[in-house]
C-alpha positions as CSV (number, residue, x, y, z in Angstrom):
1,G,0.0,-0.1,0.0
2,R,2.7,2.5,0.9
3,W,4.6,1.7,-2.4
4,C,1.5,2.3,-4.4
5,G,0.8,5.6,-2.6
6,R,4.4,6.9,-3.4
7,L,4.1,5.7,-7.0
8,F,0.7,7.5,-7.4
9,E,2.0,10.7,-5.9
10,R,5.0,10.7,-8.3
11,L,2.7,10.0,-11.3
12,Q,0.3,12.9,-10.2
13,T,3.1,15.3,-9.9
14,A,4.6,14.4,-13.2
15,F,1.2,14.3,-15.0
16,L,0.1,17.8,-13.7
17,G,3.6,19.2,-14.4
18,Y,3.6,17.9,-18.0
19,W,0.2,19.4,-19.0
20,K,0.9,22.7,-17.1
21,R,4.1,23.0,-19.2
22,A,1.9,22.4,-22.3
23,G,-0.3,25.3,-21.4
24,L,-3.2,23.5,-19.9
25,D,-5.1,24.8,-16.8
26,V,-4.9,21.6,-14.6
27,H,-5.1,21.6,-10.9
28,E,-4.5,19.4,-7.9
29,P,-7.5,17.1,-7.1
30,A,-10.0,18.8,-4.8
31,Q,-9.7,15.9,-2.4
32,P,-7.5,12.9,-1.8
33,L,-7.9,10.3,-4.5
34,V,-9.0,6.8,-3.3
35,A,-7.3,3.5,-4.2
36,V,-8.7,0.2,-2.9
37,I,-5.9,-2.4,-2.7
38,F,-6.6,-6.0,-2.1
39,A,-3.9,-8.3,-0.8
40,D,-6.0,-11.4,-1.8
41,P,-6.6,-11.9,-5.6
42,E,-9.8,-13.8,-4.9
43,A,-11.1,-10.9,-2.7
44,Y,-10.3,-8.5,-5.4
45,A,-12.0,-10.6,-8.1
46,A,-15.2,-10.9,-5.9
47,Y,-15.3,-7.2,-5.2
48,A,-14.6,-6.2,-8.9
49,T,-17.4,-8.6,-10.1
50,R,-19.9,-6.8,-7.8
51,D,-18.6,-3.4,-8.5
52,A,-17.9,-3.4,-12.3
53,G,-18.7,-6.7,-13.7
54,P,-17.0,-10.1,-14.3
55,A,-14.7,-8.9,-17.1
56,L,-12.8,-6.6,-15.0
57,A,-12.4,-9.3,-12.3
58,Q,-9.8,-10.9,-14.5
59,S,-7.8,-7.7,-14.6
60,Q,-5.1,-6.3,-12.3
61,G,-7.0,-3.2,-11.6
62,Y,-9.5,-0.6,-12.9
63,Y,-10.7,3.0,-12.6
64,S,-14.4,3.5,-11.9
65,A,-15.8,6.8,-13.1
66,R,-18.9,5.9,-11.1
67,T,-17.2,5.6,-7.7
68,N,-14.1,7.8,-8.7
69,R,-11.9,5.0,-7.2
70,I,-9.2,2.8,-8.5
71,V,-9.3,-0.8,-7.4
72,L,-6.3,-3.1,-7.7
73,T,-4.4,-6.0,-6.4
74,D,-1.3,-5.8,-4.4
75,L,1.5,-6.1,-7.0
76,T,4.2,-6.1,-4.3
77,R,3.5,-9.8,-3.5
78,A,2.0,-12.6,-5.3
79,A,0.1,-15.5,-3.8
80,G,2.2,-17.2,-1.1
81,E,4.7,-14.3,-0.8
82,V,5.3,-12.5,2.4
83,E,5.4,-8.7,2.4
84,A,8.7,-7.3,1.1
85,T,10.5,-5.4,3.8
86,R,13.5,-4.2,1.7
87,E,13.4,-1.8,-1.2
88,A,15.7,-4.0,-3.3
89,E,13.4,-7.0,-2.9
90,L,10.4,-4.9,-3.7
91,L,11.9,-3.6,-6.9
92,R,13.0,-7.1,-7.9
93,R,9.4,-8.4,-7.7
94,L,8.0,-5.3,-9.5
95,E,10.5,-5.6,-12.3
96,S,9.2,-9.0,-13.1
97,R,5.7,-7.8,-13.2
98,L,6.1,-4.6,-15.4
99,T,3.0,-5.4,-17.5
100,N,0.9,-5.6,-14.4
101,V,2.4,-2.4,-13.0
102,A,1.8,-0.6,-16.4
103,T,-1.9,-1.6,-16.0
104,I,-2.1,0.1,-12.6
105,V,-0.3,3.2,-13.8
106,H,-2.8,3.3,-16.7
107,E,-5.7,3.2,-14.4
108,A,-4.2,5.7,-12.0
109,T,-3.7,8.1,-14.9
110,H,-7.4,7.9,-15.7
111,Q,-8.2,8.8,-12.1
112,I,-5.9,11.8,-12.0
113,A,-7.1,13.0,-15.5
114,F,-10.7,12.9,-14.3
115,N,-9.9,14.9,-11.2
116,C,-7.5,17.6,-12.3
117,G,-9.8,19.5,-14.8
118,L,-8.6,17.6,-17.9
119,H,-11.5,15.2,-18.3
120,S,-15.0,15.5,-16.9
121,R,-16.9,12.6,-15.4
122,Y,-20.0,11.6,-17.3
123,A,-19.1,13.9,-20.2
124,D,-18.6,12.7,-23.8
125,N,-14.8,11.9,-23.5
126,P,-13.8,9.9,-26.6
127,M,-12.2,6.7,-25.6
128,W,-9.5,7.0,-28.2
129,L,-8.4,10.2,-26.3
130,T,-8.7,9.0,-22.7
131,E,-7.1,5.6,-23.4
132,G,-4.4,7.2,-25.6
133,M,-3.5,9.6,-22.8
134,A,-3.3,6.9,-20.2
135,M,-1.0,4.8,-22.5
136,F,1.2,7.9,-23.0
137,F,2.0,7.8,-19.3
138,E,1.7,4.1,-18.5
139,A,5.3,2.9,-18.9
140,P,6.4,2.4,-15.3
141,D,9.3,4.4,-13.8
142,L,10.1,2.2,-10.7
143,K,13.6,3.6,-9.7
144,S,13.1,7.4,-9.7
145,S,12.4,8.9,-6.3
146,S,10.8,11.9,-8.0
147,G,9.5,12.6,-11.4
148,W,8.3,10.2,-14.1
149,R,11.1,9.9,-16.7
150,T,9.1,7.4,-18.8
151,A,6.2,9.7,-19.7
152,G,5.9,10.1,-23.5
153,Q,8.4,7.6,-24.4
154,I,7.9,5.2,-27.3
155,H,5.9,2.2,-26.1
156,P,7.4,-0.8,-27.8
157,G,4.5,-3.2,-27.3
158,R,1.8,-0.7,-28.5
159,L,4.0,0.2,-31.5
160,Q,4.5,-3.4,-32.5
161,Q,0.8,-4.1,-32.2
162,F,-0.1,-1.1,-34.4
163,R,2.4,-2.0,-37.0
164,D,1.0,-5.5,-37.2
165,Y,-2.5,-4.0,-37.4
166,A,-1.4,-1.6,-40.1
167,E,0.1,-4.3,-42.1
168,R,-2.6,-7.0,-41.9
169,R,-6.0,-5.6,-41.0
170,R,-6.1,-1.7,-41.1
171,T,-8.7,-0.2,-43.4
172,A,-8.5,3.2,-45.2
173,D,-11.1,4.7,-42.8
174,S,-9.5,3.3,-39.6
175,L,-8.8,6.7,-38.0
176,R,-12.1,8.0,-38.7
177,S,-13.9,5.0,-37.2
178,L,-11.6,5.3,-34.1
179,L,-12.4,8.9,-33.4
180,L,-16.1,9.0,-34.2
181,T,-17.4,6.2,-32.1
182,D,-16.1,4.0,-29.2
183,E,-17.4,0.8,-30.8
184,R,-14.0,-0.7,-31.6
185,F,-13.0,-0.5,-27.9
186,R,-16.2,-2.3,-26.8
187,D,-15.8,-5.3,-29.3
188,P,-13.3,-7.8,-28.0
189,S,-12.2,-8.7,-31.6
190,T,-11.2,-5.2,-32.4
191,A,-10.1,-3.7,-28.9
192,V,-6.5,-4.6,-29.0
193,D,-6.0,-2.9,-32.3
194,A,-8.0,0.1,-31.2
195,Y,-5.8,0.6,-28.1
196,A,-2.7,0.4,-30.2
197,E,-4.0,2.9,-32.8
198,S,-5.0,5.2,-29.9
199,W,-1.6,5.2,-28.5
200,A,0.1,5.7,-31.8
201,F,-2.2,8.5,-32.8
202,T,-2.0,10.3,-29.4
203,F,1.8,10.0,-29.6
204,F,1.7,11.5,-33.1
205,L,-0.5,14.4,-32.0
206,I,1.5,15.3,-29.0
207,R,4.7,15.1,-30.9
208,E,3.6,16.8,-34.2
209,H,0.6,18.9,-33.4
210,R,0.9,19.6,-29.7
211,R,-0.7,23.2,-29.8
212,R,-3.7,22.1,-31.6
213,Y,-4.1,18.9,-29.5
214,V,-4.0,21.0,-26.3
215,E,-6.6,23.3,-27.7
216,Y,-8.8,20.2,-28.4
217,L,-8.3,19.0,-24.9
218,E,-9.4,22.4,-23.6
219,Q,-12.6,22.2,-25.7
220,L,-13.3,18.7,-24.3
221,S,-12.8,19.7,-20.7
222,T,-15.7,22.2,-20.9
223,L,-18.2,19.9,-22.4
224,P,-21.3,19.5,-20.3
225,R,-22.1,16.3,-18.5
226,L,-24.5,13.8,-20.0
227,D,-24.4,15.5,-23.4
228,W,-23.4,12.8,-25.9
229,K,-22.1,13.9,-29.2
230,T,-23.1,12.3,-32.5
231,P,-20.3,11.0,-34.7
232,E,-20.8,13.9,-37.0
233,E,-20.4,16.4,-34.1
234,R,-17.3,14.6,-32.9
235,E,-15.9,14.8,-36.4
236,T,-16.5,18.5,-36.8
237,M,-15.1,19.4,-33.4
238,F,-12.0,17.4,-34.0
239,L,-11.2,18.4,-37.5
240,E,-11.8,22.1,-36.7
241,A,-9.6,21.9,-33.6
242,M,-6.8,20.3,-35.6
243,E,-7.3,22.6,-38.6
244,T,-6.9,19.7,-41.1
245,D,-8.8,16.9,-43.0
246,W,-8.7,13.1,-42.9
247,E,-6.6,12.7,-46.0
248,T,-3.9,15.0,-44.7
249,L,-4.0,13.6,-41.2
250,E,-3.7,10.0,-42.4
251,R,-0.7,10.8,-44.6
252,E,1.2,12.6,-41.9
253,F,0.3,9.9,-39.3
254,A,1.4,7.1,-41.6
255,L,4.8,8.8,-42.3
256,F,5.4,9.5,-38.6
257,V,4.7,5.9,-37.5
258,R,7.1,4.6,-40.1
259,R,9.9,6.7,-38.8
260,L,9.4,5.6,-35.2
261,R,12.3,3.4,-33.8
262,A,11.5,1.3,-30.7
263,P,14.1,1.6,-27.9
């Protein structure tokens, strides 16, 4: 629990600092953010099933916009392990579970974004944007005592997945379908590719069109709650904010991704 608390505090400091430097008016959460941590995976699964449904019971953790909490398992010890009492042992365990740690960081990023003025709970936040932003920060930084050095680095796993998708399954209207509805995220057969494309597109926008992307974030942060946009309204809002069209965007995006080199 203490390790998770320190991790989330570092992540929050880095997240707010990153977007403040980008010119966004983000702020500290109005109240302490709640994380519910289960030492027993079975207890976590039972709680998650009641709280969010059986699908999330199989995960390492999740953020609930309804309760505004993150719920997770204790990554510092697996079944049968005693609590780590030394920092070196703790880091050794976590280094072997980086994928699980990334999941927790991803969910904590959602929680911070929804409580610092960047996203609004129950507003029409496009999933490509909220998930892309969480993936932009999800690479764990376990050894830094302050800051978050891995924010915004190339994500090898997401890049590999997107390139496989681009080579084998991607259609000409893929970007448009990703941005205008959330359906690809909700379909298990397309969700993995949707996440990968969201990471790649978010990475592209932040690197190549930061000013316009930030302006788009500002517009989204002011949307009223429970006012769901039509696909056409989403399209108009995005293209006007980015001052572009789909053909130009697709051409720039494809060239950008081809030039990326995984670390």
